[in-house]
C-alpha positions as CSV (number, residue, x, y, z in Angstrom):
1,X,-0.1,0.0,0.1
2,X,1.4,3.4,-0.6
3,X,1.6,6.1,2.1
4,X,0.4,9.7,1.4
5,X,3.7,12.1,1.3
6,X,3.7,14.1,4.0
7,X,3.4,17.8,3.6
8,X,5.5,20.3,5.1
9,X,2.5,22.7,6.6
10,X,1.6,18.7,8.4
11,X,5.1,18.8,9.6
12,X,5.1,22.2,11.1
13,X,1.7,21.2,13.2
14,X,3.3,18.8,15.0
15,X,3.5,18.9,18.3
16,X,6.3,17.2,20.6
17,X,4.8,15.4,23.5
18,X,7.2,13.8,25.7
19,X,7.6,10.7,27.5
20,X,7.9,11.4,31.4
21,X,10.9,10.5,32.7
22,X,9.6,7.6,35.0
23,X,8.6,6.1,31.7
24,X,11.6,6.6,29.7
25,X,14.0,5.0,32.8
26,X,11.6,2.1,32.9
27,X,12.6,1.0,29.0
28,X,14.9,-2.1,29.1
29,X,16.2,-4.2,26.3
30,X,13.7,-6.1,24.3
31,X,10.5,-3.5,24.6
32,X,8.9,-2.3,21.7
33,X,9.0,1.6,21.3
34,X,7.4,4.0,18.9
35,X,9.8,6.8,17.0
36,X,8.3,9.2,15.6
37,X,10.1,10.5,12.4
38,X,9.7,14.0,12.1
39,X,7.8,14.1,14.5
40,X,4.5,12.7,12.6
41,X,5.6,8.9,11.2
42,X,5.6,6.0,13.4
43,X,7.7,3.5,13.4
44,X,8.2,0.4,15.8
45,X,11.7,-0.5,16.8
46,X,13.0,-3.4,19.6
47,X,15.1,-1.5,21.9
48,X,18.5,-3.8,21.8
49,X,20.4,-1.9,24.4
50,X,19.9,0.4,27.7
51,X,22.5,2.3,29.4
52,X,22.2,5.1,32.2
53,X,21.9,7.4,29.2
54,X,21.5,6.2,26.2
55,X,17.9,3.7,24.4
56,X,19.5,2.3,21.8
57,X,17.1,0.4,19.2
58,X,19.4,1.1,15.8
59,X,18.8,4.8,16.1
60,X,19.8,6.3,19.4
61,X,17.8,7.8,22.1
62,X,18.3,10.5,24.9
63,X,17.7,8.1,28.0
64,X,16.1,11.0,29.8
65,X,14.6,13.1,27.2
66,X,13.2,10.4,24.5
67,X,15.2,12.4,21.7
68,X,16.8,11.0,19.4
69,X,20.9,11.8,19.3
70,X,22.3,11.8,15.7
71,X,25.5,12.8,15.1
72,X,25.4,13.9,11.7
73,X,22.2,16.1,12.0
74,X,22.0,19.2,14.2
75,X,18.3,19.3,14.7
76,X,16.3,16.8,16.5
77,X,14.3,14.4,13.6
78,X,12.4,12.1,16.0
79,X,11.7,11.3,19.5
80,X,10.1,8.1,21.4
81,X,6.6,8.6,21.5
82,X,5.5,5.4,23.6
83,X,6.2,2.0,24.8
84,X,4.1,-0.6,23.4
85,X,1.9,-3.1,25.5
86,X,1.7,-6.5,24.6
87,X,-1.7,-6.5,23.4
88,X,-0.1,-3.9,20.7
89,X,2.7,-5.3,20.1
90,X,0.9,-8.2,19.3
91,X,-1.0,-6.5,16.4
92,X,2.0,-4.2,15.0
93,X,5.1,-4.6,12.6
94,X,8.4,-4.1,14.2
95,X,11.5,-3.3,12.1
96,X,14.7,-5.2,14.2
């Protein structure tokens, strides 16, 4: 199924709704998170590693803010928008 293109006007209207520090600090290896790319395109990822400051899912996120860390891009382009529960995990495709 072909996705509709995301228009610049849509991207500009998106809001950043951060998860609480408590939720971010409870994320563990094996959890499935939703990465909100461009603040509006959801992508489900499996958590591969968690350290004191980092959540790694193939993309790296700050464990305190949920914002993506990208050494090649000077602006934030994505964040962790949610941690999927067991019921949600059973119904989604996950990028490994």
